[in-house]
C-alpha positions, 0 to 999 in steps of 0.5 A: 541109637543109631541117628539119621544125621537129620536127627541129630543136635546142631552142635553134633551136625556141623562136627561132623559135616568138617568143613562148611565150605566143602560141604556145601560144595556139590560132589563132582567139585569135593571129588575134584578138591580131592584129587587135586589135594592128592596129586599135589601130594604125590607129587610134593613127595616124588619131587622132596624124594628126588632133591634129596636122593641127589636127583641123578639121572641113572640110566640117562649116564647108562645111555650115554655111556653105552653110547660112547663104548658104541662109537669107540668099538665102530672106529 
């Protein structure tokens, strides 16, 4: 059987609603909270990965090496 949320017993409705404070927020506020959580997670994974890998900026090292070779060729 299918029930609307209004027809469910209070205990079931409470379990389905999740965090009571989150349920009381406006939809745009909920979206902002979820977006903030996801953004924090992504930045956390990024910085953790950069720290674990070593975080060397290989592109900048290559540019510096190229610039050094370029200056030696000009002399």
